[in-house]
C-alpha positions as CSV (number, residue, x, y, z in Angstrom):
1,M,21.9,3.5,-15.9
2,G,18.7,2.9,-17.6
3,K,19.0,0.7,-20.6
4,N,15.9,2.3,-22.9
5,N,16.7,6.0,-23.0
6,I,20.5,6.0,-23.0
7,T,21.9,9.2,-24.6
8,I,25.3,10.4,-26.0
9,T,25.3,12.7,-22.8
10,D,25.0,9.6,-20.5
11,I,27.7,7.7,-22.0
12,A,29.9,11.0,-22.0
13,K,29.3,11.2,-18.4
14,E,29.8,7.5,-17.5
15,A,33.1,7.6,-19.6
16,G,34.4,10.6,-18.3
17,V,34.7,12.4,-21.7
18,S,32.8,15.2,-23.5
19,K,30.0,14.6,-25.8
20,A,32.1,15.7,-28.8
21,T,34.5,12.9,-28.2
22,V,31.7,10.3,-27.9
23,S,30.5,11.7,-31.4
24,R,34.1,11.4,-32.7
25,V,33.9,7.9,-31.8
26,L,30.7,7.1,-33.2
27,N,32.0,8.5,-36.5
28,N,35.3,6.8,-36.5
29,S,37.3,10.0,-36.0
30,A,41.0,9.8,-36.3
31,A,41.0,12.4,-33.6
32,V,40.4,10.2,-30.8
33,D,43.2,8.3,-29.6
34,E,42.9,4.4,-29.3
35,K,42.7,4.1,-25.6
36,T,40.0,6.7,-25.5
37,R,38.2,5.1,-28.0
38,K,38.2,1.6,-26.6
39,H,37.1,3.0,-23.3
40,V,34.1,4.8,-24.9
41,L,33.2,1.9,-26.8
42,D,33.6,-0.4,-23.7
43,V,30.8,1.8,-21.9
44,M,28.5,1.8,-24.8
45,K,28.8,-2.1,-24.9
46,K,28.2,-2.2,-21.2
47,N,24.9,-0.2,-21.4
48,R,23.9,-1.8,-24.5
49,Y,23.8,1.6,-26.5
50,S,23.3,1.5,-30.2
51,P,22.9,4.8,-31.7
52,S,20.5,5.3,-34.6
53,A,21.4,6.5,-37.9
54,T,19.5,9.7,-37.2
55,A,21.6,10.2,-34.0
56,R,24.6,9.8,-36.1
57,S,23.4,12.3,-38.5
58,L,22.6,14.8,-35.9
59,S,26.4,14.7,-34.5
60,K,27.7,15.0,-38.1
61,Q,25.0,17.5,-39.4
62,V,24.6,15.4,-42.3
63,S,23.1,11.7,-43.0
64,S,23.7,8.8,-45.2
65,T,20.0,9.2,-46.2
66,I,18.8,9.9,-49.7
67,G,15.5,11.2,-50.2
68,V,13.1,10.4,-53.4
69,I,9.8,12.2,-54.0
70,V,7.6,10.2,-56.5
71,P,4.0,11.4,-57.8
72,E,2.6,7.8,-57.9
73,V,4.3,5.2,-55.8
74,D,1.7,2.6,-56.8
75,N,2.4,3.0,-60.7
76,N,4.8,0.2,-62.0
77,F,6.6,3.0,-63.7
78,F,7.9,4.5,-60.4
79,G,8.4,1.1,-58.7
80,E,11.0,0.3,-61.4
81,M,12.5,3.6,-61.1
82,I,13.0,3.3,-57.2
83,R,14.3,-0.4,-57.8
84,G,17.1,1.5,-59.8
85,V,17.9,3.9,-57.4
86,I,18.0,1.2,-54.7
87,D,20.3,-0.9,-56.6
88,I,23.0,2.2,-56.5
89,T,22.3,3.2,-52.9
90,D,22.9,-0.3,-51.5
91,K,26.2,-0.4,-53.4
92,N,27.2,3.0,-51.8
93,D,26.0,2.0,-48.1
94,L,23.2,4.6,-48.2
95,T,19.8,4.4,-47.0
96,L,16.5,5.7,-48.6
97,I,13.4,7.7,-47.7
98,C,10.7,7.5,-50.5
99,C,7.8,9.9,-50.4
100,N,4.7,9.7,-52.3
101,T,2.7,12.6,-53.2
102,D,-0.3,11.6,-55.4
103,D,0.3,14.5,-57.8
104,S,-0.7,16.9,-54.9
105,A,1.7,20.2,-54.7
106,D,0.6,20.3,-50.8
107,K,2.0,16.7,-50.4
108,D,4.9,17.6,-52.3
109,L,6.0,20.7,-50.2
110,K,5.3,18.7,-47.0
111,A,7.9,15.9,-48.2
112,L,10.2,18.5,-48.9
113,D,9.9,19.8,-45.4
114,M,10.2,16.4,-43.7
115,L,13.3,15.4,-45.7
116,K,14.8,18.5,-44.5
117,S,14.2,17.7,-41.0
118,H,16.0,14.3,-41.8
119,R,19.1,16.3,-43.0
120,I,19.4,14.0,-46.2
121,R,22.5,13.7,-48.1
122,G,20.7,14.4,-51.5
123,L,17.3,14.0,-53.1
124,I,15.8,12.7,-56.3
125,Y,12.8,14.6,-57.3
126,D,9.9,13.9,-59.6
127,P,7.7,17.0,-59.1
128,A,3.9,16.7,-58.4
129,I,3.0,19.6,-60.8
130,D,4.7,22.3,-63.2
131,Y,4.9,24.7,-60.6
132,S,4.3,27.3,-63.6
133,T,3.2,30.5,-61.8
134,D,6.1,32.7,-60.6
135,K,4.7,32.3,-57.0
136,E,4.8,28.4,-57.1
137,K,8.1,28.3,-58.8
138,K,9.7,30.5,-56.1
139,K,8.3,28.4,-53.3
140,V,9.3,25.4,-54.7
141,T,12.8,26.5,-55.4
142,Q,13.1,28.0,-51.8
143,K,12.0,24.7,-50.4
144,L,14.7,22.7,-52.5
145,K,17.5,25.4,-51.5
146,E,16.8,24.6,-47.9
147,L,17.3,21.2,-48.1
148,G,21.0,22.2,-48.2
149,A,21.6,19.1,-50.3
150,P,22.2,18.3,-53.9
151,V,19.0,17.4,-56.0
152,V,18.6,15.6,-59.1
153,V,15.0,16.0,-60.8
154,V,13.7,13.2,-63.1
155,D,11.1,12.5,-65.4
156,R,9.3,16.0,-65.4
157,N,11.6,18.9,-66.6
158,I,9.7,22.0,-65.2
159,G,12.8,24.4,-65.6
160,L,14.4,24.0,-62.0
161,N,18.0,24.8,-61.7
162,H,19.3,21.5,-60.7
163,D,21.0,18.6,-62.4
164,G,18.2,16.6,-64.4
165,I,17.5,13.3,-66.2
166,F,14.4,13.1,-68.4
167,F,13.1,11.3,-71.6
168,N,12.6,12.6,-74.9
169,D,8.8,12.2,-75.0
170,Y,8.2,14.3,-77.9
171,K,10.4,12.5,-80.2
172,A,9.1,9.0,-78.9
173,V,5.4,10.0,-79.7
174,Y,6.7,11.9,-83.0
175,E,8.1,8.9,-84.3
176,S,5.7,6.3,-83.4
177,V,2.8,8.3,-85.0
178,T,4.9,8.8,-87.9
179,A,5.2,5.1,-88.3
180,L,1.6,4.5,-87.9
181,I,1.1,7.0,-90.9
182,E,3.6,5.2,-93.1
183,N,1.7,2.2,-92.3
184,G,-1.6,3.6,-93.7
185,H,-3.3,4.9,-90.7
186,R,-4.8,8.3,-91.2
187,K,-7.5,8.3,-88.5
188,I,-5.4,8.4,-85.5
189,A,-6.8,9.0,-81.9
190,I,-4.9,9.9,-79.0
191,I,-5.9,9.8,-74.9
192,N,-3.5,11.9,-73.1
193,G,-3.3,13.9,-69.8
194,T,-4.5,17.4,-69.3
195,Q,-2.3,19.9,-70.8
196,E,-1.5,21.6,-67.4
197,R,1.2,18.9,-67.3
198,V,4.5,19.3,-69.1
199,L,4.8,15.8,-70.0
200,A,1.3,15.8,-71.5
201,R,2.2,18.9,-73.6
202,E,5.3,17.3,-74.8
203,R,3.5,13.9,-76.1
204,Q,0.7,16.1,-77.3
205,Q,3.1,18.2,-79.5
206,G,4.9,15.4,-80.7
207,F,1.3,13.9,-81.9
208,M,0.3,17.2,-83.6
209,D,3.7,17.8,-85.3
210,A,3.6,14.3,-86.8
211,M,0.2,14.7,-88.1
212,K,1.2,17.8,-89.7
213,D,4.4,17.0,-91.2
214,A,2.5,14.0,-92.8
215,G,-0.1,16.1,-94.2
216,V,-2.6,14.2,-92.1
217,T,-5.9,16.1,-91.5
218,L,-6.3,16.3,-87.6
219,C,-9.8,15.2,-86.3
220,E,-10.7,16.8,-82.9
221,D,-13.2,14.2,-82.0
222,Y,-10.3,11.8,-81.8
223,I,-8.4,13.9,-79.2
224,F,-9.0,13.1,-75.6
225,F,-7.6,14.7,-72.4
226,G,-7.8,12.9,-69.1
227,D,-5.8,12.8,-65.7
228,Y,-3.6,9.8,-66.8
229,S,-5.6,7.4,-64.4
230,M,-7.2,4.1,-65.5
231,D,-10.8,5.1,-64.6
232,S,-10.3,8.3,-66.4
233,A,-9.1,6.6,-69.6
234,Y,-11.8,3.9,-69.3
235,N,-14.5,6.6,-69.4
236,L,-12.7,8.4,-72.4
237,T,-12.6,5.2,-74.4
238,K,-16.2,4.7,-73.9
239,E,-16.9,8.1,-75.2
240,L,-14.2,7.0,-78.2
241,L,-16.5,3.8,-78.7
242,K,-19.6,6.1,-79.4
243,L,-18.1,7.8,-82.4
244,N,-20.0,7.2,-85.8
245,E,-16.6,7.0,-87.7
246,Q,-14.0,5.0,-85.5
247,P,-10.4,5.7,-85.4
248,T,-8.0,2.8,-86.8
249,A,-5.3,3.6,-84.5
250,V,-5.1,4.9,-80.8
251,V,-2.0,6.4,-78.8
252,T,-2.3,6.0,-74.9
253,C,-0.1,8.3,-73.1
254,N,0.7,6.4,-70.1
255,N,0.8,2.9,-68.8
256,Q,-2.5,3.6,-66.6
257,T,-4.3,5.0,-69.9
258,S,-3.3,1.9,-71.6
259,K,-5.0,-0.2,-69.0
260,G,-8.0,1.7,-69.0
261,F,-8.3,1.7,-72.8
262,L,-7.6,-2.0,-73.0
263,K,-10.3,-2.6,-70.4
264,A,-12.9,-0.7,-72.1
265,I,-12.5,-2.2,-75.5
266,Y,-12.3,-5.6,-74.3
267,E,-15.5,-5.2,-72.5
268,V,-17.4,-4.6,-75.8
269,G,-15.5,-7.4,-77.5
270,K,-13.1,-5.4,-79.7
271,K,-9.5,-6.5,-79.8
272,V,-5.9,-4.9,-80.2
273,P,-4.7,-5.0,-82.7
274,K,-7.6,-6.4,-85.1
275,D,-9.9,-3.5,-84.4
276,Y,-7.4,-0.8,-83.2
277,T,-3.6,-0.4,-83.5
278,N,-2.8,0.6,-80.0
279,I,0.7,2.3,-79.1
280,A,1.3,2.4,-75.4
281,L,3.5,4.8,-74.0
282,D,5.3,2.8,-71.3
283,K,5.3,-1.1,-71.0
284,V,2.0,-2.5,-70.0
285,G,3.2,-5.0,-67.6
286,M,0.4,-7.7,-67.9
287,L,0.8,-7.9,-71.7
288,N,4.4,-8.6,-71.1
289,I,3.9,-11.3,-68.7
290,L,1.2,-13.1,-70.6
291,G,3.6,-12.7,-73.9
292,I,1.1,-11.0,-76.0
293,P,2.5,-8.8,-78.7
294,Y,2.0,-5.1,-78.5
295,D,3.2,-1.7,-79.7
296,Y,4.6,0.4,-77.1
297,I,7.2,3.3,-76.1
298,E,9.7,2.0,-73.9
299,R,11.0,4.3,-71.4
300,N,13.2,2.3,-68.9
301,A,12.4,3.4,-65.5
302,Y,15.1,1.3,-64.1
303,Q,17.8,2.8,-66.1
304,L,16.2,6.3,-65.0
305,G,16.3,5.6,-61.5
306,K,19.9,4.3,-61.6
307,K,21.2,6.8,-63.8
308,A,19.7,9.4,-61.4
309,M,21.2,7.9,-58.2
310,E,24.7,7.6,-60.2
311,L,24.5,11.4,-61.0
312,L,23.5,12.3,-57.4
313,I,26.5,10.5,-55.8
314,Q,28.6,12.4,-58.5
315,R,27.2,15.6,-57.6
316,I,27.6,14.7,-53.7
317,A,31.3,14.0,-54.6
318,F,31.9,17.0,-57.0
319,P,29.7,19.7,-55.8
320,E,31.3,22.2,-57.9
321,M,30.7,20.4,-61.3
322,P,28.7,22.0,-64.3
323,L,25.2,21.3,-64.1
324,Q,24.0,18.4,-66.2
325,K,20.8,17.8,-68.1
326,I,20.7,14.2,-69.4
327,I,18.1,13.3,-72.2
328,L,17.4,9.5,-72.4
329,E,15.8,8.1,-75.4
330,A,12.4,6.1,-75.4
331,P,12.6,3.8,-78.4
332,F,9.4,2.5,-80.3
333,M,9.1,-1.2,-79.8
334,R,6.9,-2.2,-82.8
335,Q,5.6,-5.6,-82.5
336,T,2.2,-6.0,-84.4
337,F,2.6,-4.0,-87.6
């Protein structure tokens, strides 16, 4: 028998048993007597047969693989989130397939199709877009249903009927802007994402409500919308720097935006917090490494991934339990004022 392309059929034929029996041996089923089990294992050993995880999943119609879909795999936030997921999957002898979508709906849906073909055990899902139209929502809902596996939605709450874990971004921005106002700031700018994004809308509303509730006049010139990339924030900050009347504080609404803002202002010789008080949403890793104090909203991505994986395992074990929506706090870490 050739050694390179041995199948369950080949093993069954040489051992004189059915393919179902070989599958039961592979899956440690108690339905196989010890003598038969030993015989089948001896045949496997003789032929150096090592079934892949995929082959085992096909025989069981389920795998030990967890799928993770993130929109920006090169963003530190999602890297930390995946680390949290991994630490729990490792403890439970599960494997991981991670897909990156680059905030693309097409890549999102293709990833769901691919994970369906792998018969994943469960999915941790950060949607690429809001799927705001009825047609879009119906399409992604159907794709998730076709997985035949439990789903935990994270980070972006777009109203899907699945378990979810999210941060309270509205409250985090509201409280941080309120702290700026209480410290005497009135000229406050914000660099945010476009309002087609659910998180950008929540953050913008927190900003607007904090200003309104404090009786601070909102200056439209201080409101900037980009795409949450470093390049976009860099260019928007260049526009901010051209204003005749400069803000005294700037809220940057994700870690890439904060990097673009810092790059632009340091290029022209300005400083944080001397020239601007900056509140960054999410940590800026290099500032932490260098020990430079800065003010930021801490969304603990590691805990998000860890808790999402724990919830997914709970859902797998207890499929009939009530739907859970968990909201995590994102505290304001004040270091410069």
